[in-house]
N, C-alpha and C positions, 0 to 999 in steps of 0.2 A: 671587055667582054661581058662583065656584069651589067653594064649599062644597056646593052642590046637586049638582054633577057628581061631587064626591068621594064624597058619601054614596050616590048611586045606583050608582056603580062598586063601592063597598065591599059593598053589598047583593048585587049580581050576583056578585061574587067569592066571597062567603060561600056563596051558593047553589051555585055551581060546585064549591067545595071539598067541600060536603056530598054532591054527586052522584058525585064521583070517589072510588074506593077509595083507601086510604092507599098510599103508594109501597112500604112494606114488604110489604104483601099482594100487590101486583102483582109485585114482585121474587120473592117466595116462589113464586107460581104459575108464573112464568116459569122459575124454577129447577126446579120439579117437572116441568114439561113437558119441559125439556131432559134431565133424568135419565131419564124414561121413554122418550124418543126414543133416547137413547144406548143404553139397555139393550135396546130392541127391535132396534136395528141390530146390536149385538153378538150377541144371541141368534139372529138370522136368519143372521148370518155363521157362527156355530158349527155350525148345522145341528141335526138331531134328536139327542137325548141317547142314545137306544137305538133305532136304526133297525129292528132285527129283532124288537123287542118287540111283542107283541100283547096284546089285552085279557085279562081274568082268566077269560073263559069265561062270564060272566053279562052280560046286557044287559037294559034295560028294555023293549025292543020285542019280546021273545020270541025273538030270534035266538040263534044259538049262540056269539056273542061273536067271530066272525071266524075262529076256528081250532079251536074245540072240536068234539068228535064227539058226536052224539046217540046215544040208545040204539039206534035203528034201524041205525046204521052199524057196529055191533060185529061184524057177520058171524056165523059159526057158532061161538058160544061155549058150545055145549051139551056139550062134552067128547066129541064123536064119537058120541053116541047116534043111532040111527036108521038 
């Protein structure tokens, strides 16, 4: 009778071990999450790298890039003609 209990427990344990990822993988994922969390906290504490920096003047939505001047904003650049 003890043998039947032992064999059923062994089968359930084997199925459980197959369903659970290896401890090394769990440890690696935990370490990876910890590293990303620490780097985020350090980056947020440091603040922006270049606070006064703006875009390059080109954007995909057709805007002027936040600080660029369009052709219409150039004023009277005709050299005084007129």
